[in-house]
Structures are given as C-alpha cells and as structure tokens.
N, CA, C, O and the ligand as a Tripos MOL2 file, in Angstrom:
@<TRIPOS>MOLECULE
protein
  185   183    47     0     0
PROTEIN
NO_CHARGES

@<TRIPOS>ATOM
      1 N          45.8200  167.0510  -35.8750 N.3       1 MET1
      2 CA         46.5680  168.0340  -36.7460 C.3       1 MET1
      3 C          45.8500  169.5220  -36.9890 C.2       1 MET1
      4 O          44.6540  169.6750  -37.2350 O.2       1 MET1
      5 N          46.7390  170.4740  -36.8780 N.am      2 THR2
      6 CA         46.2040  171.8650  -37.0230 C.3       2 THR2
      7 C          46.8640  172.4410  -38.2070 C.2       2 THR2
      8 O          47.9370  172.0780  -38.6880 O.2       2 THR2
      9 N          46.0680  173.4100  -38.6280 N.am      3 PHE3
     10 CA         46.2830  174.2070  -39.9270 C.3       3 PHE3
     11 C          46.3390  175.5930  -39.4160 C.2       3 PHE3
     12 O          45.6700  175.9860  -38.4610 O.2       3 PHE3
     13 N          47.2930  176.4270  -40.1990 N.am      4 LYS4
     14 CA         47.4010  177.8720  -39.9070 C.3       4 LYS4
     15 C          46.5740  178.7190  -41.2240 C.2       4 LYS4
     16 O          46.4080  178.2250  -42.3400 O.2       4 LYS4
     17 N          46.1780  179.9010  -40.8640 N.am      5 CYS5
     18 CA         45.7910  180.5280  -41.9410 C.3       5 CYS5
     19 C          47.0080  180.8200  -43.0670 C.2       5 CYS5
     20 O          48.2200  180.9250  -42.8800 O.2       5 CYS5
     21 N          46.2810  180.9020  -44.2180 N.am      6 GLY6
     22 CA         47.4400  180.7860  -45.4270 C.3       6 GLY6
     23 C          47.6830  179.4630  -46.1000 C.2       6 GLY6
     24 O          47.9830  179.3010  -47.2840 O.2       6 GLY6
     25 N          47.5250  178.6060  -45.2440 N.am      7 GLN7
     26 CA         47.6680  177.5210  -45.8210 C.3       7 GLN7
     27 C          46.3230  176.9490  -46.4160 C.2       7 GLN7
     28 O          45.1860  177.2350  -46.0420 O.2       7 GLN7
     29 N          46.7700  175.9020  -47.6260 N.am      8 LYS8
     30 CA         45.4990  175.4950  -48.4290 C.3       8 LYS8
     31 C          45.1270  174.1790  -48.2470 C.2       8 LYS8
     32 O          45.2930  173.3980  -49.1850 O.2       8 LYS8
     33 N          44.5860  173.7380  -47.0570 N.am      9 PRO9
     34 CA         44.5940  172.2240  -46.6730 C.3       9 PRO9
     35 C          43.5120  171.5980  -47.4650 C.2       9 PRO9
     36 O          43.3800  170.3790  -47.3560 O.2       9 PRO9
     37 N          42.7570  172.2240  -48.2080 N.am     10 GLY10
     38 CA         41.4320  171.5800  -49.0570 C.3      10 GLY10
     39 C          40.1670  171.9190  -48.6240 C.2      10 GLY10
     40 O          39.8770  172.5760  -47.6250 O.2      10 GLY10
     41 N          39.3970  171.4010  -49.4870 N.am     11 THR11
     42 CA         37.9580  171.6940  -49.1240 C.3      11 THR11
     43 C          37.4740  171.0180  -47.8910 C.2      11 THR11
     44 O          37.9300  169.9190  -47.5770 O.2      11 THR11
     45 N          36.5440  171.6420  -47.1570 N.am     12 GLY12
     46 CA         36.0540  170.9550  -45.8930 C.3      12 GLY12
     47 C          35.9200  171.9690  -44.8970 C.2      12 GLY12
     48 O          36.1940  173.1560  -45.0780 O.2      12 GLY12
     49 N          35.4460  171.4140  -43.7330 N.am     13 ARG13
     50 CA         34.9950  172.3630  -42.6300 C.3      13 ARG13
     51 C          36.4310  172.2400  -41.4630 C.2      13 ARG13
     52 O          37.1220  171.2950  -41.0820 O.2      13 ARG13
     53 N          36.4180  173.5230  -41.2100 N.am     14 TYR14
     54 CA         37.5240  173.7420  -40.0910 C.3      14 TYR14
     55 C          37.1590  174.5020  -39.0060 C.2      14 TYR14
     56 O          36.5590  175.5450  -39.2660 O.2      14 TYR14
     57 N          37.4160  174.1870  -37.6320 N.am     15 VAL15
     58 CA         37.1240  174.7140  -36.5080 C.3      15 VAL15
     59 C          38.1780  175.5860  -35.8640 C.2      15 VAL15
     60 O          39.3360  175.1720  -35.8160 O.2      15 VAL15
     61 N          37.8770  176.6750  -35.4030 N.am     16 CYS16
     62 CA         38.7880  177.4310  -34.9960 C.3      16 CYS16
     63 C          39.3450  176.9400  -33.4980 C.2      16 CYS16
     64 O          38.4660  176.5580  -32.7250 O.2      16 CYS16
     65 N          40.6540  176.9160  -33.0430 N.am     17 ILE17
     66 CA         40.9770  175.8460  -31.8640 C.3      17 ILE17
     67 C          40.8380  177.1870  -30.8540 C.2      17 ILE17
     68 O          40.6810  176.8660  -29.6760 O.2      17 ILE17
     69 N          40.8620  178.3500  -31.0650 N.am     18 ASN18
     70 CA         40.7450  179.4150  -29.9130 C.3      18 ASN18
     71 C          39.2490  179.5710  -29.4500 C.2      18 ASN18
     72 O          39.0020  179.5900  -28.2440 O.2      18 ASN18
     73 N          38.1390  179.6960  -30.4840 N.am     19 CYS19
     74 CA         37.0140  180.0290  -29.9800 C.3      19 CYS19
     75 C          35.7260  179.1870  -30.5590 C.2      19 CYS19
     76 O          34.5510  179.4390  -30.2940 O.2      19 CYS19
     77 N          36.2170  178.1030  -31.4290 N.am     20 GLY20
     78 CA         35.3830  177.2080  -32.0000 C.3      20 GLY20
     79 C          34.2500  177.5670  -33.2040 C.2      20 GLY20
     80 O          33.2940  176.8700  -33.5430 O.2      20 GLY20
     81 N          34.6500  178.8280  -33.7170 N.am     21 GLU21
     82 CA         33.9750  179.0380  -34.6800 C.3      21 GLU21
     83 C          34.2600  178.2500  -35.9150 C.2      21 GLU21
     84 O          35.4430  177.9850  -36.1310 O.2      21 GLU21
     85 N          33.4670  177.8860  -36.6520 N.am     22 ASP22
     86 CA         33.8650  176.9030  -37.7710 C.3      22 ASP22
     87 C          33.6270  177.5920  -39.0140 C.2      22 ASP22
     88 O          32.7280  178.4290  -39.0880 O.2      22 ASP22
     89 N          34.4870  177.2600  -40.1650 N.am     23 LEU23
     90 CA         34.3350  177.9890  -41.5570 C.3      23 LEU23
     91 C          34.5940  176.8260  -42.4330 C.2      23 LEU23
     92 O          35.2750  175.8540  -42.1080 O.2      23 LEU23
     93 N          33.9390  177.0170  -43.6880 N.am     24 ASN24
     94 CA         34.0400  175.9300  -44.7860 C.3      24 ASN24
     95 C          34.8340  176.6320  -46.0770 C.2      24 ASN24
     96 O          34.5070  177.6670  -46.6590 O.2      24 ASN24
     97 N          35.9500  175.7820  -46.3480 N.am     25 LEU25
     98 CA         36.6870  176.0440  -47.5420 C.3      25 LEU25
     99 C          35.9280  175.1260  -48.7310 C.2      25 LEU25
    100 O          35.6770  173.9270  -48.6070 O.2      25 LEU25
    101 N          35.6380  175.8950  -49.8320 N.am     26 ASP26
    102 CA         34.8060  175.1690  -50.8980 C.3      26 ASP26
    103 C          35.6910  175.0340  -52.3760 C.2      26 ASP26
    104 O          35.2890  174.7750  -53.5100 O.2      26 ASP26
    105 N          36.9730  175.3040  -51.8910 N.am     27 ASP27
    106 CA         37.8340  175.2610  -53.0190 C.3      27 ASP27
    107 C          39.0050  174.9020  -52.6770 C.2      27 ASP27
    108 O          39.4420  175.4980  -51.6930 O.2      27 ASP27
    109 N          39.8900  173.8850  -53.2960 N.am     28 ASP28
    110 CA         41.1490  173.2390  -52.7850 C.3      28 ASP28
    111 C          42.2050  174.4390  -53.0370 C.2      28 ASP28
    112 O          43.2080  174.3750  -52.3250 O.2      28 ASP28
    113 N          42.1380  175.4440  -53.8760 N.am     29 THR29
    114 CA         42.9440  176.5430  -53.9600 C.3      29 THR29
    115 C          42.7240  177.6650  -53.0640 C.2      29 THR29
    116 O          43.4680  178.6380  -53.1870 O.2      29 THR29
    117 N          41.6480  177.6730  -52.0230 N.am     30 ASP30
    118 CA         41.4610  178.7350  -51.2330 C.3      30 ASP30
    119 C          42.2620  178.6860  -49.9920 C.2      30 ASP30
    120 O          42.0680  177.6560  -49.3470 O.2      30 ASP30
    121 N          43.1620  179.5680  -49.4490 N.am     31 PRO31
    122 CA         43.7900  179.5550  -48.2940 C.3      31 PRO31
    123 C          42.8440  179.9090  -47.2630 C.2      31 PRO31
    124 O          41.8370  180.5880  -47.4700 O.2      31 PRO31
    125 N          43.2650  179.3320  -45.9090 N.am     32 LEU32
    126 CA         42.4550  179.6440  -44.6630 C.3      32 LEU32
    127 C          42.4560  181.0660  -44.4110 C.2      32 LEU32
    128 O          43.4950  181.7260  -44.4220 O.2      32 LEU32
    129 N          41.3320  181.5450  -44.1860 N.am     33 PRO33
    130 CA         41.5080  182.9560  -43.7300 C.3      33 PRO33
    131 C          41.4970  183.1330  -42.1500 C.2      33 PRO33
    132 O          40.9770  182.2150  -41.5160 O.2      33 PRO33
    133 N          41.9840  184.1470  -41.4900 N.am     34 PRO34
    134 CA         41.9140  184.2800  -40.0040 C.3      34 PRO34
    135 C          40.4610  184.0460  -39.7530 C.2      34 PRO34
    136 O          39.5530  184.2320  -40.5630 O.2      34 PRO34
    137 N          40.3400  183.5420  -38.3210 N.am     35 CYS35
    138 CA         39.0410  183.4300  -37.8140 C.3      35 CYS35
    139 C          37.9780  184.4820  -37.9530 C.2      35 CYS35
    140 O          38.4070  185.5320  -37.4750 O.2      35 CYS35
    141 N          36.8270  184.6040  -38.3950 N.am     36 ALA36
    142 CA         35.8770  185.5580  -38.5400 C.3      36 ALA36
    143 C          35.5920  186.1780  -37.1190 C.2      36 ALA36
    144 O          35.3650  187.3870  -37.0680 O.2      36 ALA36
    145 N          35.5880  185.5700  -36.1770 N.am     37 LYS37
    146 CA         35.2190  186.0490  -34.8880 C.3      37 LYS37
    147 C          36.3000  186.5490  -33.8300 C.2      37 LYS37
    148 O          36.1330  187.5510  -33.1350 O.2      37 LYS37
    149 N          37.4050  185.7520  -33.7910 N.am     38 CYS38
    150 CA         38.5340  186.0080  -33.0270 C.3      38 CYS38
    151 C          39.8370  186.4340  -33.6550 C.2      38 CYS38
    152 O          40.7850  186.9490  -33.0610 O.2      38 CYS38
    153 N          39.7470  186.1240  -35.0430 N.am     39 GLU39
    154 CA         40.9520  186.5090  -35.8070 C.3      39 GLU39
    155 C          42.2590  185.9410  -35.7490 C.2      39 GLU39
    156 O          43.2490  186.2820  -36.3970 O.2      39 GLU39
    157 N          42.1220  184.7980  -34.6750 N.am     40 LYS40
    158 CA         43.1950  183.6800  -34.4950 C.3      40 LYS40
    159 C          43.3950  182.9890  -35.8130 C.2      40 LYS40
    160 O          42.5050  182.9860  -36.6630 O.2      40 LYS40
    161 N          44.6750  182.3420  -36.0070 N.am     41 CYS41
    162 CA         45.0100  181.7920  -37.1230 C.3      41 CYS41
    163 C          45.1860  180.2450  -37.2270 C.2      41 CYS41
    164 O          45.7210  179.6980  -38.1910 O.2      41 CYS41
    165 N          44.6840  179.5950  -36.1380 N.am     42 GLU42
    166 CA         44.8700  177.9720  -36.0520 C.3      42 GLU42
    167 C          43.4630  177.3300  -36.0030 C.2      42 GLU42
    168 O          42.5300  177.7210  -35.3010 O.2      42 GLU42
    169 N          43.4560  176.2520  -36.8850 N.am     43 PHE43
    170 CA         42.3820  175.6120  -37.0510 C.3      43 PHE43
    171 C          42.5470  173.9920  -37.0820 C.2      43 PHE43
    172 O          43.5530  173.4400  -37.5290 O.2      43 PHE43
    173 N          41.5320  173.3730  -36.6000 N.am     44 GLU44
    174 CA         41.6100  171.9860  -36.9180 C.3      44 GLU44
    175 C          40.5290  171.3910  -37.7170 C.2      44 GLU44
    176 O          39.4390  171.9620  -37.7490 O.2      44 GLU44
    177 N          40.7280  170.2810  -38.3750 N.am     45 LYS45
    178 CA         39.6780  169.9920  -39.2020 C.3      45 LYS45
    179 C          38.3350  169.6920  -38.6360 C.2      45 LYS45
    180 O          38.4090  169.1650  -37.5260 O.2      45 LYS45
    181 N          37.2360  169.8630  -39.0460 N.am     46 GLY46
    182 CA         35.9610  169.9880  -38.4680 C.3      46 GLY46
    183 C          35.3320  168.6060  -38.7030 C.2      46 GLY46
    184 O          34.1890  168.3720  -38.3100 O.2      46 GLY46
    185 ZN         38.1270  181.9340  -33.6640 Zn       47 ZN47
@<TRIPOS>BOND
     1     1     2 1
     2     2     3 1
     3     3     4 2
     4     3     5 am
     5     5     6 1
     6     6     7 1
     7     7     8 2
     8     7     9 am
     9     9    10 1
    10    10    11 1
    11    11    12 2
    12    11    13 am
    13    13    14 1
    14    14    15 1
    15    15    16 2
    16    15    17 am
    17    17    18 1
    18    18    19 1
    19    19    20 2
    20    19    21 am
    21    21    22 1
    22    22    23 1
    23    23    24 2
    24    23    25 am
    25    25    26 1
    26    26    27 1
    27    27    28 2
    28    27    29 am
    29    29    30 1
    30    30    31 1
    31    31    32 2
    32    31    33 am
    33    33    34 1
    34    34    35 1
    35    35    36 2
    36    35    37 am
    37    37    38 1
    38    38    39 1
    39    39    40 2
    40    39    41 am
    41    41    42 1
    42    42    43 1
    43    43    44 2
    44    43    45 am
    45    45    46 1
    46    46    47 1
    47    47    48 2
    48    47    49 am
    49    49    50 1
    50    50    51 1
    51    51    52 2
    52    51    53 am
    53    53    54 1
    54    54    55 1
    55    55    56 2
    56    55    57 am
    57    57    58 1
    58    58    59 1
    59    59    60 2
    60    59    61 am
    61    61    62 1
    62    62    63 1
    63    63    64 2
    64    63    65 am
    65    65    66 1
    66    66    67 1
    67    67    68 2
    68    67    69 am
    69    69    70 1
    70    70    71 1
    71    71    72 2
    72    71    73 am
    73    73    74 1
    74    74    75 1
    75    75    76 2
    76    75    77 am
    77    77    78 1
    78    78    79 1
    79    79    80 2
    80    79    81 am
    81    81    82 1
    82    82    83 1
    83    83    84 2
    84    83    85 am
    85    85    86 1
    86    86    87 1
    87    87    88 2
    88    87    89 am
    89    89    90 1
    90    90    91 1
    91    91    92 2
    92    91    93 am
    93    93    94 1
    94    94    95 1
    95    95    96 2
    96    95    97 am
    97    97    98 1
    98    98    99 1
    99    99   100 2
   100    99   101 am
   101   101   102 1
   102   102   103 1
   103   103   104 2
   104   103   105 am
   105   105   106 1
   106   106   107 1
   107   107   108 2
   108   107   109 am
   109   109   110 1
   110   110   111 1
   111   111   112 2
   112   111   113 am
   113   113   114 1
   114   114   115 1
   115   115   116 2
   116   115   117 am
   117   117   118 1
   118   118   119 1
   119   119   120 2
   120   119   121 am
   121   121   122 1
   122   122   123 1
   123   123   124 2
   124   123   125 am
   125   125   126 1
   126   126   127 1
   127   127   128 2
   128   127   129 am
   129   129   130 1
   130   130   131 1
   131   131   132 2
   132   131   133 am
   133   133   134 1
   134   134   135 1
   135   135   136 2
   136   135   137 am
   137   137   138 1
   138   138   139 1
   139   139   140 2
   140   139   141 am
   141   141   142 1
   142   142   143 1
   143   143   144 2
   144   143   145 am
   145   145   146 1
   146   146   147 1
   147   147   148 2
   148   147   149 am
   149   149   150 1
   150   150   151 1
   151   151   152 2
   152   151   153 am
   153   153   154 1
   154   154   155 1
   155   155   156 2
   156   155   157 am
   157   157   158 1
   158   158   159 1
   159   159   160 2
   160   159   161 am
   161   161   162 1
   162   162   163 1
   163   163   164 2
   164   163   165 am
   165   165   166 1
   166   166   167 1
   167   167   168 2
   168   167   169 am
   169   169   170 1
   170   170   171 1
   171   171   172 2
   172   171   173 am
   173   173   174 1
   174   174   175 1
   175   175   176 2
   176   175   177 am
   177   177   178 1
   178   178   179 1
   179   179   180 2
   180   179   181 am
   181   181   182 1
   182   182   183 1
   183   183   184 2
@<TRIPOS>SUBSTRUCTURE
     1 MET1         2 RESIDUE 1 A MET
     2 THR2         6 RESIDUE 1 A THR
     3 PHE3        10 RESIDUE 1 A PHE
     4 LYS4        14 RESIDUE 1 A LYS
     5 CYS5        18 RESIDUE 1 A CYS
     6 GLY6        22 RESIDUE 1 A GLY
     7 GLN7        26 RESIDUE 1 A GLN
     8 LYS8        30 RESIDUE 1 A LYS
     9 PRO9        34 RESIDUE 1 A PRO
    10 GLY10       38 RESIDUE 1 A GLY
    11 THR11       42 RESIDUE 1 A THR
    12 GLY12       46 RESIDUE 1 A GLY
    13 ARG13       50 RESIDUE 1 A ARG
    14 TYR14       54 RESIDUE 1 A TYR
    15 VAL15       58 RESIDUE 1 A VAL
    16 CYS16       62 RESIDUE 1 A CYS
    17 ILE17       66 RESIDUE 1 A ILE
    18 ASN18       70 RESIDUE 1 A ASN
    19 CYS19       74 RESIDUE 1 A CYS
    20 GLY20       78 RESIDUE 1 A GLY
    21 GLU21       82 RESIDUE 1 A GLU
    22 ASP22       86 RESIDUE 1 A ASP
    23 LEU23       90 RESIDUE 1 A LEU
    24 ASN24       94 RESIDUE 1 A ASN
    25 LEU25       98 RESIDUE 1 A LEU
    26 ASP26      102 RESIDUE 1 A ASP
    27 ASP27      106 RESIDUE 1 A ASP
    28 ASP28      110 RESIDUE 1 A ASP
    29 THR29      114 RESIDUE 1 A THR
    30 ASP30      118 RESIDUE 1 A ASP
    31 PRO31      122 RESIDUE 1 A PRO
    32 LEU32      126 RESIDUE 1 A LEU
    33 PRO33      130 RESIDUE 1 A PRO
    34 PRO34      134 RESIDUE 1 A PRO
    35 CYS35      138 RESIDUE 1 A CYS
    36 ALA36      142 RESIDUE 1 A ALA
    37 LYS37      146 RESIDUE 1 A LYS
    38 CYS38      150 RESIDUE 1 A CYS
    39 GLU39      154 RESIDUE 1 A GLU
    40 LYS40      158 RESIDUE 1 A LYS
    41 CYS41      162 RESIDUE 1 A CYS
    42 GLU42      166 RESIDUE 1 A GLU
    43 PHE43      170 RESIDUE 1 A PHE
    44 GLU44      174 RESIDUE 1 A GLU
    45 LYS45      178 RESIDUE 1 A LYS
    46 GLY46      182 RESIDUE 1 A GLY
    47 ZN47       185 GROUP 0 **** ****
C-alpha cells in the first residue's frame, strides 16, 4: 500500500519509494510532505 503526499495516513514511519529516505509523522493530522531528498510524492509505510 502506498501513500501520496498530502494524504494523512496517521502517525508512523514512511519510506520514499523512489530513494528510500524515511520520515516520521508524529501527528494524525499531519499531511505527508514531499520527500526531503528527491521531492517525489510516493511513500510506503516503514
Ligand atoms: Zn525520496
């Protein structure tokens, strides 16, 4: 299952499908930002 930036999939760790960079959402109301490294917008749950 993948998530796009702007979605609010909830707290947890997400990994960029393109480059493997990970990020953490620490609030259920936070939208996924674009990847800090490659600016792609597709993640999977880490
Ligand atoms: Zn990336």
